[in-house]
C-alpha positions in Angstrom: -151.1 -5.7 11.1 -151.6 -7.8 8.3 -146.8 -9.0 8.3 -148.0 -9.6 11.6 -151.0 -12.1 11.3 -149.1 -13.9 9.2 -146.4 -14.3 11.8 -149.2 -15.1 14.4 -149.8 -17.8 12.1 -146.7 -19.6 12.1 -146.1 -19.6 15.9 -149.7 -21.0 16.3 -148.8 -23.7 13.5 -145.8 -24.2 15.9 -147.4 -24.4 19.4 -149.7 -26.9 18.0 -147.2 -29.1 16.5 -145.5 -29.4 20.2 -148.6 -30.1 21.9 -149.8 -27.1 22.9 -146.4 -25.5 24.3 -143.4 -24.0 23.7 -140.6 -22.6 25.4 -140.5 -18.7 25.6 -136.9 -18.8 23.8 -138.7 -20.7 20.7 -141.1 -18.2 20.8 -138.6 -15.7 21.1 -136.0 -16.8 18.0 -139.3 -16.9 15.8 -141.2 -13.5 16.5 -137.1 -12.1 16.3 -135.8 -14.2 13.5 -138.3 -16.9 11.2 -137.1 -16.1 7.6 -139.3 -13.6 5.9 -141.5 -13.0 8.9 -139.6 -12.7 12.2 -138.9 -8.8 13.3 -135.2 -8.8 12.0 -135.9 -10.8 9.1 -138.4 -8.4 7.8 -137.5 -5.0 6.3 -139.3 -2.2 8.4 -136.9 0.5 9.4 -135.6 -0.5 12.8 -132.6 1.7 13.6 -132.8 5.4 14.3 -135.5 7.8 14.9 -137.5 6.6 12.1 -137.3 3.5 13.3 -138.6 1.5 17.0 -134.7 2.4 18.8 -131.3 3.9 18.9 -128.5 2.4 19.1 -124.7 4.0 19.8 -123.2 4.2 15.6 -126.9 5.3 14.8 -126.2 8.8 17.5 -122.9 9.4 14.8 -119.9 8.7 14.2 -118.1 9.7 17.4 -118.9 6.1 19.3 -117.0 4.5 16.0 -114.6 6.4 15.3 -113.3 6.0 19.4 -113.7 1.9 18.8 -111.4 2.6 16.3 -108.2 3.8 18.0 -109.5 0.4 20.4 -109.1 -1.6 17.3 -106.3 0.2 15.3 -103.4 -1.0 17.5 -104.9 -4.8 17.0 -104.7 -4.5 13.6 -101.0 -3.5 13.3 -100.2 -6.4 16.2 -101.6 -8.9 13.6 -105.0 -9.4 13.6 -105.5 -8.8 10.2 -109.4 -8.9 9.6 -112.6 -7.0 12.2 -115.5 -9.8 12.4 -118.9 -8.3 12.8 -121.9 -10.2 14.6 -124.9 -8.8 13.8 -124.1 -5.5 12.1 -127.5 -3.9 12.1 -128.3 -0.9 9.5 -124.3 -0.9 8.9 -123.7 2.5 10.2 -120.9 1.4 12.7 -118.7 -1.1 9.9 -118.9 2.1 7.5 -117.9 4.3 10.1 -115.2 2.3 11.3 -113.9 1.7 8.1 -113.7 5.6 7.7 -111.9 6.0 10.7 -109.3 2.9 10.0 -108.2 4.4 7.2 -107.5 7.7 8.4 -105.2 5.6 10.9 -104.1 4.5 8.6 -104.6 0.3 9.4 -107.4 -0.5 7.1 -108.0 -4.4 8.2 -107.5 -6.7 5.4 -111.2 -7.9 5.5 -114.4 -6.6 7.3 -116.0 -9.5 7.6 -119.9 -9.5 8.8 -122.2 -12.2 9.9 -125.7 -11.9 9.1 -128.4 -14.1 8.8 -131.0 -11.7 7.6 -131.2 -10.9 4.3 -133.2 -7.8 4.5 -130.3 -6.4 6.9 -128.0 -8.1 4.7 -129.2 -5.2 1.9 -129.5 -2.4 4.5 -125.9 -2.9 5.5 -124.9 -3.0 1.4 -126.6 0.3 0.9 -125.3 1.9 4.3 -121.6 0.7 3.2 -122.2 2.1 -0.8 -123.3 5.5 0.3 -121.5 6.1 3.5 -118.0 3.8 2.6 -117.7 3.5 -0.8 -114.0 3.3 -1.2 -114.0 0.2 1.3 -116.5 -1.7 0.0 -114.5 -4.1 -1.7 -112.8 -5.3 1.8 -116.6 -6.4 3.2 -117.6 -10.0 3.2 -121.0 -10.9 4.0 -121.1 -14.7 5.9 -124.0 -16.9 6.7 -121.4 -19.4 9.4 -118.2 -18.9 10.9 -115.3 -19.8 9.7 -112.6 -21.3 10.8 -109.0 -20.2 12.3 -109.1 -16.8 12.2 -107.2 -14.1 13.3 -109.1 -10.9 14.0 -110.8 -8.6 15.9 -114.5 -10.0 17.1 -116.8 -6.3 17.1 -120.5 -7.3 19.1 -122.7 -4.4 19.7 -126.7 -4.7 20.7 -126.4 -8.4 19.7 -126.9 -10.5 22.7 -129.3 -8.9 24.0 -131.8 -9.9 21.1 -130.7 -13.4 21.6 -133.8 -16.2 23.0 -133.9 -16.1 26.6 -135.8 -18.5 28.6 -138.1 -17.1 31.7 -138.1 -19.0 34.8 -140.2 -18.1 38.0 -139.9 -20.3 40.9 -142.8 -21.5 43.0 -142.3 -22.9 46.5 -142.2 -26.6 44.8 -140.2 -26.3 41.9 -138.2 -24.1 38.8 -140.9 -23.5 36.1 -140.5 -22.9 32.8 -142.5 -20.2 31.7 -143.6 -20.8 27.9 -146.1 -19.9 25.2 -149.6 -21.3 24.9 -152.6 -20.0 23.2 -156.3 -19.4 23.8 -158.9 -17.8 21.2 -155.7 -17.0 19.3 -154.1 -14.6 21.8 -150.7 -16.0 23.0 -150.0 -16.1 26.8 -148.0 -17.8 29.3 -148.6 -21.1 30.7 -145.6 -22.2 33.1 -144.1 -26.4 33.2 -141.7 -27.5 35.0 -138.1 -27.2 34.5 -136.1 -29.2 32.4 -132.8 -30.0 31.5 -130.4 -26.9 30.9 -133.0 -24.7 32.1 -133.5 -26.3 35.3 -129.9 -26.6 36.0 -129.0 -23.3 35.1 -132.0 -22.1 37.2 -131.0 -24.1 40.1 -127.3 -22.6 40.2 -128.8 -19.1 40.7 -130.5 -20.5 44.0 -133.1 -17.9 43.2 -136.4 -17.2 46.8 -139.7 -18.0 45.5 -142.0 -15.1 43.1 -138.9 -14.7 41.7 -139.2 -14.4 37.4 -135.9 -14.5 35.3 -134.5 -15.1 32.5 -132.0 -17.0 31.5 -129.6 -16.8 27.9 -128.3 -19.7 27.3 -127.7 -18.9 23.7 -125.0 -16.4 24.5 -122.7 -18.6 26.5 -123.0 -21.0 23.9 -122.3 -18.2 21.1 -118.9 -18.0 23.5 -117.7 -21.3 23.2 -118.2 -21.6 19.4 -116.8 -18.6 18.8 -113.8 -19.9 20.7 -113.7 -23.1 18.8 -113.2 -21.3 15.3 -110.7 -18.3 15.7 -106.8 -18.6 16.1 -105.6 -15.5 18.0 -108.6 -13.2 18.3 -109.4 -10.1 21.0 -113.5 -9.9 20.8 -115.4 -7.0 22.0 -119.1 -7.4 23.7 -120.9 -4.1 23.9 -124.2 -4.6 25.4 -126.7 -3.6 28.3 -126.6 -5.8 31.1 -125.6 -6.6 34.5 -123.4 -8.7 36.4 -124.8 -11.7 37.8 -125.6 -10.5 41.7 -126.9 -7.5 40.5 -128.8 -9.0 37.3 -130.8 -11.3 39.6 -130.8 -8.9 42.8 -133.5 -9.2 45.0 -135.2 -5.8 43.7 -135.2 -7.4 40.1 -137.3 -9.9 40.9 -139.3 -9.4 37.2 -136.7 -10.1 35.2 -135.5 -7.5 32.2 -137.4 -8.9 29.2 -138.6 -5.4 27.5 -140.0 -4.9 24.1 -139.2 -2.1 21.9 -141.9 -0.5 19.4 -141.0 3.4 17.6 -139.0 4.2 20.8 -141.9 3.4 23.4 -140.6 0.4 26.0 -143.4 -1.9 27.2 -143.1 -5.4 28.6 -145.9 -7.4 26.6 -144.1 -9.8 24.3 -147.3 -10.8 23.2 -148.5 -7.5 20.9 -147.4 -6.4 17.6 -145.9 -9.7 17.0 -142.7 -9.4 14.3 -143.3 -5.4 14.6 -141.5 -4.7 18.3 -138.4 -6.1 19.0 -138.3 -8.2 22.5 -134.6 -7.8 24.4 -133.1 -9.0 28.1 -130.3 -7.7 29.4 -126.8 -9.5 29.7 -125.6 -11.2 32.8 -122.0 -10.4 31.9 -121.0 -12.8 34.6 -122.4 -15.8 32.6 -120.4 -14.8 30.4 -116.8 -14.7 31.6 -117.4 -18.1 33.1 -118.2 -19.3 29.3 -114.9 -17.7 28.5 -112.8 -18.9 30.8 -114.7 -22.5 30.0 -113.3 -22.4 27.2 -110.6 -21.7 27.3 -110.4 -17.7 26.5 -109.2 -15.2 28.9 -111.5 -12.4 30.5 -109.1 -8.9 28.7 -111.6 -6.4 30.6 -114.9 -5.3 31.6 -115.9 -1.6 32.2 -118.5 1.0 31.4 -119.3 1.9 28.4 -118.5 5.7 29.4 -115.3 4.6 31.2 -114.1 2.3 28.0 -114.6 5.4 25.5 -112.8 7.4 27.7 -109.3 5.6 27.9 -110.4 5.3 24.0 -110.1 8.7 23.8 -113.6 10.3 23.1 -113.3 13.1 24.9 -110.0 14.2 22.9 -111.5 13.3 20.0 -114.2 16.0 21.4 -112.2 18.6 22.4 -110.7 18.6 18.5 -113.9 20.2 17.6 -113.7 24.2 17.6 -116.1 25.1 19.9 -117.0 28.2 18.9 -118.3 25.9 15.5 -121.7 25.1 17.4 -122.7 23.9 13.9 -120.4 21.2 14.4 -119.7 21.1 17.7 -122.5 20.7 19.5 -124.1 17.6 17.9 -121.1 16.4 19.2 -121.4 17.3 22.4 -125.1 15.9 22.4 -123.6 12.9 21.0 -120.8 12.4 23.7 -123.3 13.5 26.4 -125.7 9.9 26.0 -122.8 7.2 24.7 -121.5 8.3 28.5 -124.4 9.8 30.6 -125.0 7.3 33.9 -128.7 8.9 33.1 -128.6 7.5 29.7 -125.4 4.4 27.8 -122.8 5.3 29.9 -123.6 3.4 32.8 -126.2 1.1 32.0 -124.1 0.0 28.5 -120.8 -2.1 28.7 -118.1 -3.4 27.5 -116.4 -6.6 28.1 -113.4 -8.0 25.8 -112.0 -12.1 25.5 -109.1 -12.8 24.2 -107.1 -15.4 22.7 -103.0 -16.2 21.8 -102.7 -12.3 22.2 -101.6 -10.5 25.5 -101.0 -6.9 25.3 -103.6 -5.1 27.9 -106.2 -3.5 25.7 -106.7 0.7 25.4 -110.2 0.6 26.8 -109.0 -1.3 30.0 -106.4 0.7 31.1 -108.6 3.0 33.8 -112.1 1.6 35.5 -111.7 -1.9 34.0 -114.2 -3.7 36.9 -113.4 -7.9 35.9 -113.0 -8.3 39.3 -116.4 -7.8 40.3 -117.5 -10.8 37.3 
């Protein structure tokens, strides 16, 4: 709580420096990424059973082993490097490298773009422990390199990007920002302006609707498009296409906080100690990709993508009579693919640049037409 109070003080100073009001996007940026204090910048455990949430790579190695079957042919086709954006605990990188080695398709380099010094340390520890033979291939980056030929991975990265929050009234689109009263943070609305207003007006939302606008994620896609020479981008996250995201029944938005595996909707509590997320608008990502000259190579549920890449074959290769080996993998597969777990809510979208070979993960069940 002392740590949280230091971050609160930083945010209070930011609010005071901006005439008593900041956008929620700025608040979220500080709460998650303020150097040394933000949720992802500090050292507390975030991933896995002892943290605040579980990502697919933390369940075991089945997700990474399946994903490797999509990545291996891309490496063999000349995309020599793998670039992972926001590598979390490093578990996905370690498991991928081990499996790609088994498939005789190791990348020349495994690049990790990670802005958190604390997470970089954790990733290095994980790789040293889980993939010591491949640590020499891993390079940490502070900025995007130029003219890469690479497979780009982003697993549960975009949902943690700062979002603007809007509320539609009878007379205007309002941007919901953050102010303070008696040392407590609270919502405060102002008339939306600039890019926020323009993006909101395109949605034509009804009066009373509250939702998020992630302007940073499409910007990232455009930046990647400029930086890469020849590439396949694979993005895995939870979210919807636009018509589902902004459906009438989702009029309170998707903003959610996670603390010790409990989900709630108060972003002003436990500041710096909890994750803050919003679902991804995959239609907006596809639009940004097309406007940047990329091709949309596929869009599918996580379950369909993993099935296409051979997850059931990997599972069936384990002897069912060996309960110790089989049952944990079966439980992992259930969480990854069940509609009640991650299978339907999580989606996989892929963009390509100067790469035309069809992708294995979208061989069946490709839903690009819904974007």
